[in-house]
C-alpha positions as CSV (number, residue, x, y, z in Angstrom):
1,X,-7.6,15.4,-38.0
2,X,-11.2,16.0,-38.7
3,X,-11.5,12.8,-40.9
4,X,-10.0,10.4,-38.1
5,X,-12.0,12.0,-35.2
6,X,-15.2,11.3,-37.5
7,X,-13.9,7.6,-37.9
8,X,-13.4,7.4,-34.3
9,X,-16.8,8.6,-33.3
10,X,-18.6,6.6,-35.7
11,X,-16.8,3.4,-34.5
12,X,-17.7,4.2,-31.0
13,X,-21.3,5.0,-31.7
14,X,-22.0,2.3,-34.2
15,X,-20.8,-0.5,-31.8
16,X,-23.6,0.6,-29.2
17,X,-26.2,0.8,-31.8
18,X,-26.3,-2.9,-32.1
19,X,-26.1,-3.2,-28.6
20,X,-29.4,-3.4,-26.3
21,X,-29.1,-1.9,-22.7
22,X,-29.6,-3.7,-19.9
23,X,-33.2,-2.9,-18.5
24,X,-34.7,-4.5,-15.2
25,X,-38.3,-4.6,-16.3
26,X,-40.2,-5.3,-12.8
27,X,-39.4,-1.9,-11.3
28,X,-40.9,-2.1,-8.2
29,X,-40.1,1.7,-7.8
30,X,-43.4,3.4,-8.9
31,X,-45.4,1.1,-6.7
32,X,-43.3,2.0,-3.9
33,X,-43.2,5.6,-4.4
34,X,-47.0,6.1,-5.1
35,X,-47.6,5.8,-2.0
36,X,-47.1,2.2,-0.1
37,X,-46.9,2.7,3.3
38,X,-45.6,0.3,6.4
39,X,-44.7,-2.2,3.4
40,X,-42.9,-4.9,5.1
41,X,-40.4,-7.6,3.6
42,X,-38.5,-10.4,5.2
43,X,-34.8,-8.9,4.0
44,X,-34.2,-5.5,2.7
45,X,-30.8,-4.9,0.7
46,X,-29.6,-1.8,0.3
47,X,-27.5,-1.0,-2.9
48,X,-27.6,-3.3,-6.2
49,X,-24.2,-3.3,-6.9
50,X,-21.4,-6.0,-7.0
51,X,-22.3,-7.1,-3.6
52,X,-26.2,-6.2,-3.5
53,X,-27.3,-7.2,-6.9
54,X,-25.5,-10.9,-6.0
55,X,-26.6,-11.1,-2.4
56,X,-30.3,-10.2,-3.4
57,X,-30.7,-13.0,-6.1
58,X,-29.2,-15.7,-3.9
59,X,-31.8,-14.9,-0.9
60,X,-34.4,-14.7,-3.4
61,X,-33.8,-18.3,-3.9
62,X,-35.3,-19.0,-0.7
63,X,-39.2,-18.6,-2.1
64,X,-40.7,-18.1,1.2
65,X,-38.5,-15.3,1.9
66,X,-39.8,-11.7,0.3
67,X,-36.6,-9.5,-0.1
68,X,-36.6,-5.9,-1.3
69,X,-33.3,-4.5,-3.2
70,X,-33.4,-0.9,-3.1
71,X,-30.9,0.8,-5.7
72,X,-30.0,4.4,-5.6
73,X,-29.6,4.9,-9.4
74,X,-31.2,3.1,-12.4
75,X,-30.6,0.8,-15.5
76,X,-27.1,1.4,-16.9
77,X,-26.8,3.0,-20.4
78,X,-26.2,0.7,-23.4
79,X,-22.8,2.0,-24.0
80,X,-21.6,0.2,-20.7
81,X,-22.2,-3.2,-22.4
82,X,-19.0,-2.6,-24.7
83,X,-15.8,-3.4,-22.7
84,X,-13.3,-0.9,-24.8
85,X,-16.1,1.8,-23.7
86,X,-16.0,1.3,-20.1
87,X,-14.2,5.0,-19.3
88,X,-17.2,6.8,-20.6
89,X,-19.3,6.0,-17.3
90,X,-16.7,7.8,-15.2
91,X,-17.5,11.2,-14.1
92,X,-21.0,10.5,-15.6
93,X,-24.6,10.6,-14.4
94,X,-24.3,7.1,-13.6
95,X,-20.7,7.4,-11.6
96,X,-21.0,8.8,-7.9
97,X,-18.3,10.7,-8.6
98,X,-16.9,10.9,-5.0
99,X,-14.3,13.5,-4.1
100,X,-11.8,13.2,-1.4
101,X,-10.3,16.0,0.8
102,X,-6.9,17.6,-0.2
103,X,-4.0,15.7,1.3
104,X,-0.9,17.7,2.2
105,X,1.5,15.6,0.3
106,X,-0.5,14.6,-2.6
107,X,-2.8,15.5,-5.2
108,X,-1.1,18.7,-6.4
109,X,-1.8,17.8,-10.1
110,X,-5.5,16.6,-9.9
111,X,-8.4,18.9,-10.0
112,X,-8.8,21.6,-7.0
113,X,-6.0,19.3,-5.7
114,X,-8.4,16.4,-4.8
115,X,-8.8,12.9,-5.5
116,X,-11.3,11.3,-7.6
117,X,-12.9,8.4,-6.2
118,X,-15.5,6.7,-9.0
119,X,-18.3,4.2,-7.8
120,X,-21.3,3.0,-10.0
121,X,-24.6,4.7,-9.4
122,X,-26.8,2.0,-11.0
123,X,-27.8,-1.3,-11.3
124,X,-24.8,-3.7,-11.2
125,X,-22.9,-0.8,-9.4
126,X,-19.2,-0.7,-10.0
127,X,-19.4,-4.0,-12.1
128,X,-21.5,-2.1,-14.6
129,X,-18.6,0.5,-15.1
130,X,-15.2,-1.2,-14.4
131,X,-12.7,-2.4,-16.5
132,X,-14.2,-6.1,-15.7
133,X,-10.5,-7.5,-14.9
134,X,-11.1,-10.8,-12.9
135,X,-8.6,-11.3,-10.3
136,X,-9.4,-13.1,-7.3
137,X,-6.5,-12.5,-4.3
138,X,-3.7,-14.6,-3.0
139,X,-3.8,-17.1,-0.5
140,X,-1.7,-14.7,1.5
141,X,-4.7,-12.2,1.5
142,X,-7.4,-14.3,2.8
143,X,-4.9,-16.5,5.2
144,X,-3.7,-12.9,6.7
145,X,-7.9,-11.9,7.0
146,X,-7.9,-15.1,9.3
147,X,-4.8,-14.1,10.7
148,X,-6.4,-11.0,12.0
149,X,-9.1,-13.0,13.9
150,X,-11.7,-13.7,11.0
151,X,-12.1,-17.7,11.4
152,X,-13.7,-19.0,8.5
153,X,-12.5,-16.3,5.8
154,X,-9.1,-18.1,5.2
155,X,-8.2,-19.1,1.8
156,X,-9.5,-22.7,1.9
157,X,-12.9,-21.1,3.1
158,X,-13.5,-18.5,0.4
159,X,-12.0,-20.3,-2.4
160,X,-15.1,-22.4,-3.1
161,X,-17.3,-19.5,-3.1
162,X,-14.9,-17.8,-6.0
163,X,-15.7,-21.0,-7.6
164,X,-19.5,-21.3,-7.2
165,X,-19.9,-17.7,-9.1
166,X,-17.6,-18.7,-12.1
167,X,-18.7,-19.9,-15.8
168,X,-15.5,-20.0,-17.0
169,X,-15.1,-20.3,-20.8
170,X,-11.4,-20.6,-21.0
171,X,-9.7,-23.8,-21.9
172,X,-7.2,-26.3,-19.7
173,X,-4.3,-24.3,-18.5
174,X,-0.5,-25.4,-17.0
175,X,-1.4,-23.8,-13.8
176,X,-3.7,-25.9,-11.6
177,X,-6.3,-23.1,-10.5
178,X,-9.8,-24.4,-9.8
179,X,-12.5,-22.6,-11.9
180,X,-15.9,-22.9,-11.9
181,X,-18.2,-24.0,-14.9
182,X,-21.8,-23.4,-15.0
183,X,-21.8,-20.5,-12.5
184,X,-23.7,-17.3,-13.2
185,X,-20.5,-14.9,-13.5
186,X,-19.4,-15.5,-17.1
187,X,-15.3,-15.4,-16.7
188,X,-13.6,-15.4,-20.0
189,X,-10.1,-14.8,-21.5
190,X,-9.8,-12.0,-24.1
191,X,-8.3,-11.7,-27.3
192,X,-5.7,-9.0,-28.2
193,X,-4.5,-7.7,-31.8
194,X,-2.7,-4.6,-30.3
195,X,0.9,-4.7,-31.9
196,X,2.3,-3.4,-28.8
197,X,1.3,-6.4,-26.9
198,X,4.0,-8.6,-28.1
199,X,6.5,-5.7,-27.6
200,X,5.7,-4.9,-23.9
201,X,5.3,-9.0,-23.1
202,X,9.0,-9.6,-24.7
203,X,10.2,-6.8,-22.8
204,X,8.8,-8.1,-19.4
205,X,10.3,-11.6,-20.3
206,X,13.8,-9.7,-20.9
207,X,13.5,-8.3,-17.7
208,X,13.4,-11.8,-16.0
209,X,9.8,-11.8,-15.5
210,X,7.8,-15.3,-16.0
211,X,5.3,-15.7,-18.7
212,X,2.1,-16.5,-16.5
213,X,-0.6,-19.0,-17.9
214,X,-3.2,-17.6,-15.1
215,X,-2.9,-14.9,-13.5
216,X,-5.3,-16.3,-10.8
217,X,-2.6,-18.8,-9.5
218,X,-2.3,-19.1,-6.0
219,X,0.9,-21.6,-5.7
220,X,3.2,-19.9,-6.2
221,X,2.0,-16.5,-6.2
222,X,1.4,-15.0,-9.6
223,X,4.8,-12.9,-10.2
224,X,5.2,-12.2,-13.7
225,X,3.2,-11.0,-17.2
226,X,0.5,-12.5,-19.2
227,X,-3.0,-12.0,-20.1
228,X,-5.9,-11.6,-17.3
229,X,-9.4,-13.2,-17.7
230,X,-12.1,-10.9,-17.5
231,X,-16.1,-10.9,-16.6
232,X,-17.2,-10.9,-20.4
233,X,-19.7,-12.9,-22.0
234,X,-20.0,-13.2,-25.8
235,X,-17.7,-9.9,-26.1
236,X,-19.9,-7.8,-24.1
237,X,-19.6,-7.0,-20.3
238,X,-21.1,-9.6,-17.5
239,X,-22.0,-7.3,-14.5
240,X,-23.7,-8.7,-11.3
241,X,-27.0,-7.2,-13.0
242,X,-26.4,-9.5,-16.0
243,X,-25.3,-12.4,-14.2
244,X,-27.4,-12.4,-10.9
245,X,-30.2,-10.2,-10.8
246,X,-31.8,-10.4,-14.3
247,X,-32.1,-14.1,-14.4
248,X,-33.9,-13.8,-10.9
249,X,-35.7,-11.2,-12.1
250,X,-39.0,-13.1,-12.5
251,X,-39.1,-14.7,-9.1
252,X,-42.2,-13.1,-7.4
253,X,-40.5,-12.9,-4.2
254,X,-37.9,-10.6,-5.4
255,X,-38.4,-6.8,-5.8
256,X,-36.3,-4.3,-7.1
257,X,-37.0,-0.2,-6.5
258,X,-34.7,1.8,-8.9
259,X,-33.7,5.3,-8.1
260,X,-34.6,4.6,-4.3
261,X,-32.0,6.5,-2.3
262,X,-31.5,4.9,1.2
263,X,-30.9,7.5,3.6
264,X,-30.9,6.0,7.2
265,X,-31.4,2.6,9.1
266,X,-34.9,2.9,10.9
267,X,-33.6,1.2,14.7
268,X,-35.9,0.2,17.6
269,X,-34.3,0.6,21.1
270,X,-34.9,-1.5,24.0
271,X,-37.2,1.4,25.5
272,X,-39.3,1.2,22.0
273,X,-40.3,-2.2,22.8
274,X,-37.2,-4.0,22.1
275,X,-35.3,-7.1,24.2
276,X,-32.3,-5.5,25.5
277,X,-30.5,-4.6,22.3
278,X,-31.2,-1.9,19.6
279,X,-32.5,-3.6,16.5
280,X,-32.8,-2.7,12.6
281,X,-36.8,-2.7,11.9
282,X,-36.3,-0.8,8.3
283,X,-34.9,1.9,6.2
284,X,-36.2,5.5,5.2
285,X,-35.7,6.3,1.4
286,X,-36.0,9.1,-0.6
287,X,-37.9,8.9,-4.1
288,X,-37.0,11.2,-7.4
289,X,-39.5,13.3,-6.3
290,X,-37.8,14.1,-3.1
291,X,-40.6,12.6,-1.3
292,X,-39.5,10.5,2.0
293,X,-40.5,7.2,2.8
294,X,-40.2,4.0,4.8
295,X,-40.2,0.3,4.5
296,X,-39.9,-2.6,7.1
297,X,-38.5,-5.7,7.5
298,X,-39.2,-8.6,9.9
299,X,-35.8,-10.3,9.8
300,X,-32.7,-7.8,8.5
301,X,-31.7,-4.7,6.8
302,X,-28.3,-5.7,5.0
303,X,-26.4,-2.9,3.9
304,X,-24.3,-3.4,0.3
305,X,-24.0,0.1,-0.6
306,X,-20.7,0.1,-0.6
307,X,-17.3,1.7,1.1
308,X,-18.4,5.1,1.1
309,X,-22.3,5.0,1.4
310,X,-22.5,2.1,3.8
311,X,-20.6,3.7,6.6
312,X,-22.5,7.1,5.8
313,X,-25.9,5.5,6.5
314,X,-24.6,3.7,9.4
315,X,-23.5,6.9,10.8
316,X,-26.5,9.2,10.2
317,X,-28.5,6.5,11.7
318,X,-26.6,6.5,14.8
319,X,-23.9,3.6,14.3
320,X,-20.5,4.8,14.2
321,X,-17.9,6.8,16.3
322,X,-19.6,8.4,19.5
323,X,-17.7,12.1,19.8
324,X,-18.1,12.0,15.9
325,X,-21.9,11.6,15.9
326,X,-22.4,14.0,18.7
327,X,-20.6,16.6,17.1
328,X,-23.1,16.3,14.5
329,X,-26.1,16.0,16.7
330,X,-27.1,12.5,16.2
331,X,-28.1,10.2,18.7
332,X,-25.6,7.5,19.7
333,X,-27.1,4.1,19.0
334,X,-23.7,2.0,19.0
335,X,-20.3,3.3,19.4
336,X,-18.4,1.4,16.6
337,X,-15.1,2.6,14.6
338,X,-17.3,3.0,11.4
339,X,-15.7,4.9,8.8
340,X,-12.2,3.7,9.8
341,X,-9.8,1.5,8.0
342,X,-10.2,3.2,4.4
343,X,-7.7,1.2,2.2
344,X,-6.9,1.6,-1.1
345,X,-4.6,0.6,-4.3
346,X,-2.5,4.1,-5.1
347,X,-1.4,4.3,-9.1
348,X,0.8,6.4,-10.8
349,X,-0.6,7.0,-14.5
350,X,2.1,9.6,-15.3
351,X,4.2,7.3,-17.7
352,X,3.5,7.9,-21.3
353,X,5.1,6.3,-24.2
354,X,4.5,7.5,-27.8
355,X,3.9,5.7,-30.9
356,X,5.5,7.6,-33.8
357,X,8.0,5.4,-35.4
358,X,9.0,8.7,-37.4
359,X,5.8,8.5,-39.6
360,X,4.2,11.3,-41.0
361,X,1.1,12.5,-39.3
362,X,-1.1,10.9,-42.1
363,X,0.3,7.5,-41.4
364,X,0.0,7.9,-37.8
365,X,-3.6,8.7,-38.1
366,X,-4.2,6.0,-40.7
367,X,-2.5,3.3,-38.5
368,X,-4.4,4.3,-35.2
369,X,-7.6,4.3,-37.2
370,X,-7.1,1.0,-38.7
371,X,-6.1,-0.4,-35.3
372,X,-9.7,0.9,-33.6
373,X,-11.6,-0.4,-36.5
374,X,-10.0,-3.9,-36.4
375,X,-10.5,-4.1,-32.6
376,X,-13.7,-2.9,-32.7
377,X,-14.6,-5.6,-35.4
378,X,-13.9,-8.0,-32.9
379,X,-16.8,-6.9,-30.4
380,X,-19.3,-7.1,-33.7
381,X,-18.4,-10.5,-33.7
382,X,-19.0,-11.3,-30.3
383,X,-15.5,-11.6,-29.8
384,X,-14.3,-10.1,-26.0
385,X,-11.1,-7.7,-26.0
386,X,-10.0,-4.8,-24.3
387,X,-7.1,-4.1,-26.4
388,X,-3.9,-3.6,-24.9
389,X,-5.4,-3.7,-21.5
390,X,-5.7,-7.3,-21.5
391,X,-2.2,-7.5,-20.7
392,X,-1.0,-7.2,-16.8
393,X,2.3,-7.6,-14.8
394,X,2.6,-8.5,-11.7
395,X,6.1,-7.4,-10.3
396,X,8.1,-8.5,-7.1
397,X,10.5,-5.0,-6.7
398,X,11.6,-6.1,-3.2
399,X,12.2,-9.7,-3.3
400,X,9.5,-10.6,-1.2
401,X,8.3,-13.8,-3.0
402,X,5.1,-11.9,-3.9
403,X,4.3,-9.1,-6.2
404,X,4.1,-5.9,-4.3
405,X,3.4,-3.8,-8.0
406,X,0.9,-4.5,-10.4
407,X,1.0,-2.6,-14.0
408,X,-2.0,-2.2,-16.1
409,X,-1.2,-0.7,-19.9
410,X,-3.7,1.4,-21.6
411,X,-3.7,2.6,-25.4
412,X,-5.3,5.7,-26.2
413,X,-5.9,6.2,-30.0
414,X,-4.3,9.1,-31.7
415,X,-5.7,12.7,-30.9
416,X,-8.6,11.0,-28.9
417,X,-7.9,11.8,-25.4
418,X,-10.4,14.6,-25.7
419,X,-12.8,12.8,-27.6
420,X,-15.3,12.3,-24.6
421,X,-18.9,12.6,-23.7
422,X,-18.2,15.5,-21.4
423,X,-15.5,17.2,-23.1
424,X,-13.0,16.4,-20.5
425,X,-9.5,14.7,-21.2
426,X,-9.8,11.1,-20.9
427,X,-7.4,11.0,-17.9
428,X,-9.4,13.8,-16.2
429,X,-12.3,11.4,-16.1
430,X,-10.1,8.1,-15.0
431,X,-7.8,9.9,-12.6
432,X,-9.0,13.3,-12.0
433,X,-6.0,15.2,-13.6
434,X,-6.2,19.0,-13.5
435,X,-6.6,21.1,-16.9
436,X,-2.9,22.0,-16.6
437,X,-2.0,18.4,-16.4
438,X,-4.3,16.9,-18.6
439,X,-3.0,19.1,-21.6
440,X,0.3,17.6,-21.3
441,X,-1.3,14.1,-22.2
442,X,-3.4,15.7,-25.2
443,X,-0.2,17.5,-26.5
444,X,1.6,14.2,-26.9
445,X,-1.8,12.2,-28.0
446,X,-1.6,15.0,-31.1
447,X,1.5,13.1,-32.0
448,X,0.7,9.4,-31.8
449,X,-1.4,7.1,-29.9
450,X,-0.1,7.4,-26.4
451,X,0.4,4.1,-24.1
452,X,0.1,4.3,-20.6
453,X,2.0,2.0,-18.3
454,X,0.5,2.2,-15.2
455,X,2.4,1.2,-11.7
456,X,0.1,0.5,-8.8
457,X,1.1,-0.3,-5.6
458,X,-0.7,-3.3,-4.1
459,X,1.2,-3.5,-1.0
460,X,0.3,-0.6,1.0
461,X,-0.6,-0.2,4.7
462,X,-1.6,3.2,5.2
463,X,-5.6,3.8,6.2
464,X,-7.7,6.7,5.8
465,X,-11.4,7.5,6.7
466,X,-15.1,8.1,5.7
467,X,-16.6,10.9,7.9
468,X,-19.9,12.8,7.9
469,X,-19.9,16.3,6.6
470,X,-22.9,16.6,8.6
471,X,-26.1,15.0,9.7
472,X,-28.0,15.5,6.4
473,X,-27.9,12.0,4.6
474,X,-27.8,13.8,1.5
475,X,-24.6,15.4,1.9
476,X,-21.6,13.8,0.8
477,X,-19.4,12.6,3.1
478,X,-15.6,13.5,3.8
479,X,-13.0,11.0,2.4
480,X,-9.4,11.3,4.1
481,X,-7.4,8.7,2.2
482,X,-4.4,9.5,3.7
483,X,-2.5,7.8,0.9
484,X,1.3,6.8,1.0
485,X,1.5,7.9,4.8
486,X,4.3,5.6,5.0
487,X,7.9,6.1,3.7
488,X,8.1,2.4,2.2
489,X,4.9,2.5,0.5
490,X,6.6,5.6,-1.7
491,X,9.6,3.7,-2.2
492,X,7.6,0.4,-3.9
493,X,5.7,3.1,-6.1
494,X,9.2,4.7,-7.3
495,X,10.5,0.8,-7.9
496,X,7.0,0.3,-9.7
497,X,8.2,3.5,-11.8
498,X,11.9,2.3,-12.2
499,X,10.5,-1.4,-13.7
500,X,8.4,1.1,-16.4
501,X,11.5,2.8,-16.8
502,X,13.8,-0.3,-17.3
503,X,11.1,-1.6,-19.7
504,X,11.6,1.3,-22.1
505,X,15.1,0.7,-22.6
506,X,14.4,-3.1,-23.7
507,X,15.0,-3.9,-27.3
508,X,11.5,-5.2,-27.8
509,X,10.5,-1.8,-27.0
510,X,12.9,-0.1,-28.7
511,X,12.7,-1.7,-31.9
512,X,9.0,-1.3,-31.7
513,X,9.6,2.6,-31.4
514,X,7.6,2.9,-28.3
515,X,9.5,5.6,-26.6
516,X,9.1,6.9,-23.2
517,X,7.8,10.6,-22.9
518,X,9.8,13.0,-20.7
519,X,6.7,14.6,-19.2
520,X,7.1,17.7,-18.0
521,X,5.1,18.6,-15.0
522,X,4.4,22.3,-14.1
523,X,5.3,21.9,-10.5
524,X,8.5,19.8,-11.5
525,X,10.1,22.2,-13.3
526,X,13.1,22.3,-10.7
527,X,14.0,18.5,-10.8
528,X,15.4,16.8,-14.0
529,X,13.2,14.4,-15.6
530,X,14.1,10.8,-14.5
531,X,15.6,11.6,-11.2
532,X,14.5,10.5,-8.1
533,X,13.5,14.0,-7.0
534,X,11.3,14.4,-10.3
535,X,9.7,11.1,-9.7
536,X,9.0,12.0,-6.2
537,X,7.6,15.2,-7.1
538,X,5.6,13.8,-10.0
539,X,3.9,11.2,-7.5
540,X,3.2,14.1,-5.4
541,X,1.1,15.6,-8.6
542,X,-0.7,12.7,-9.9
543,X,-0.6,9.6,-7.9
544,X,-4.2,8.7,-6.9
545,X,-6.5,5.7,-6.6
546,X,-7.0,3.0,-8.8
547,X,-10.3,2.2,-8.0
548,X,-10.1,-0.2,-5.0
549,X,-11.4,1.4,-1.9
550,X,-12.3,-0.9,0.8
551,X,-12.2,-1.4,4.7
552,X,-14.5,1.4,6.1
553,X,-16.8,-1.2,8.2
554,X,-14.1,-3.8,8.9
555,X,-15.0,-7.4,9.8
556,X,-13.4,-8.8,13.2
557,X,-13.6,-10.4,16.2
558,X,-16.2,-8.9,18.5
559,X,-13.4,-8.4,21.1
560,X,-11.2,-6.4,18.8
561,X,-12.2,-2.5,19.2
562,X,-11.3,-1.9,15.3
563,X,-14.0,-4.3,14.2
564,X,-17.7,-2.9,12.9
565,X,-19.1,-6.2,11.8
566,X,-18.5,-9.9,13.0
567,X,-17.5,-13.0,11.1
568,X,-21.1,-13.5,10.3
569,X,-21.2,-9.9,9.0
570,X,-23.7,-8.4,11.6
571,X,-23.1,-5.4,13.0
572,X,-21.4,-5.6,16.4
573,X,-23.8,-5.1,19.1
574,X,-27.1,-4.9,17.2
575,X,-29.7,-7.1,15.7
576,X,-31.1,-7.5,12.3
577,X,-28.3,-5.5,10.7
578,X,-25.6,-6.7,8.8
579,X,-23.0,-5.0,6.1
580,X,-22.2,-7.2,3.0
581,X,-19.9,-5.4,0.5
582,X,-16.0,-4.3,-0.1
583,X,-16.4,-2.2,3.0
584,X,-15.8,-5.5,5.2
585,X,-12.5,-6.4,4.3
586,X,-9.9,-6.1,7.0
587,X,-7.2,-5.7,4.4
588,X,-7.3,-5.0,1.0
589,X,-6.7,-7.8,-1.3
590,X,-3.5,-7.4,-3.4
591,X,-5.4,-7.3,-6.8
592,X,-8.5,-5.7,-8.2
593,X,-11.3,-5.8,-5.5
594,X,-14.5,-7.1,-7.7
595,X,-14.0,-10.5,-7.8
596,X,-13.5,-10.7,-3.9
597,X,-16.5,-8.4,-3.4
598,X,-18.7,-11.0,-5.1
599,X,-17.3,-13.7,-3.1
600,X,-18.1,-11.7,-0.1
601,X,-21.7,-11.6,-1.4
602,X,-21.6,-15.2,-2.1
603,X,-20.5,-16.5,1.2
604,X,-22.9,-13.6,3.0
605,X,-26.0,-15.3,1.4
606,X,-25.0,-18.8,2.9
607,X,-24.3,-17.4,6.3
608,X,-27.9,-16.0,6.5
609,X,-29.4,-18.8,4.8
610,X,-27.5,-21.2,7.5
611,X,-28.6,-18.6,10.2
612,X,-32.4,-19.5,9.6
613,X,-31.9,-23.2,9.2
614,X,-32.0,-22.9,5.0
615,X,-28.6,-24.5,4.6
616,X,-27.0,-27.4,6.1
């Protein structure tokens, strides 16, 4: 056992030794923090994540615009470059590690009965720590945005912006999906040598799923199984830091300040010399020393701080639900439904296969170490891989003609679930499991590799809320997820679980020795494993976020009282203030959200350029 752990640890460390961390060299932070006062820029962008890094780079293409990008975190650590090590950033010091409020029907098996919401706290944001899956969304997703009153945001309107970003490295495919060549964001097919890949794929086929040539297919919608594309370049992560920000880093009009946490937007009211409408004139920030500072704008403040922090910053600045703001003693600048419409995809990571095949413990350890070594050898040759996670299933469980469940597959090598930088179980870091639940998976992982098949409800309709905890901008906000508040959402997740159960019974899975283990959750002892009551209990214990929260600054027509920003992403009723990030999504897309977030920034930058006559 000790020898095996040494092999795993050595491999993980060695494939970071040869990788250089991404560092943005021209950090404007020290200059800003040294006491620069009344500094003025054309634009200030708050947050250098998937949206903010993209947006700032695009705006700085206009040479006469001075653009300041403020990021609360710093450079990503070098290990985030290696795709196989993406999970190590979760709950680390480069993760905001937001914790939700308790939910009466959920989270019983999670730490302190609360959900974990991981968001990147570094340049590149969550694109520097996610699993790099590049899934755009369906035609129906964006046409639904348009149907909700968002003219100009239908599928035909947004597709060119996906293509614009992309540098697709794959070859020709059967499905006629438009891909970009020569864009800044590298999108690549990956390689998997995981022996379970073919077994799971063949099992999917026997369950009458079609093999997908391109999981971004939109006509007809992607229902089936197949390999995904990933934001990976030469075997390493391609975050928005790498794709957009670093190539723009030498522009004299782009200023990037690391470790600058924005606390509020500075507003000028009509009484202060405005022109009938309150206007954003700058932002207040806190430096690493704790000292507060201010910067000012001549054109716009743009919030790209993400689904949690963008509404937090708006509300402490006086923009939000009037009653809620007054409860915290905040002067109301504009009464808008900020923080509402919180949406996410809910997953169930409680289905685990063992991989014992009646072998001795020594053979299990040796074969597992061999697979880890061979997989990391691909990385050393510049070949992109996420192992078994290259494979995905999109399942239409209710004959809707579109997928309502996505299934993701993860392999944890033998005796590795506790081999983490913080010493906690990997599932605790990924999904917030309590120690008593995580121990169940540790015990199984001591017998063989563990393979998790994770059904995700991508057709939910529950909405929650982000609310202030206090008027202190450094206080963490309250996150009320309200997950699975509709019975049909639970039924969808149950059907997703049943798909995995049926998959476990297919001949390829049985022949491969992949056995679905009867995990006995402590709170579910009264129910027989595999029954509907058992699965309902299991969902109440461990169903949680799959890292796709959106919607808290909803985009919509100004006549819709649910809207926070209009279709040009202006905060309604204010001047000089926009929100451009995943929080503006009126409805969560039915896949992973990172590609759509980058698209929003691409389209948003063109909207701004057109507004100022810089784009035809």
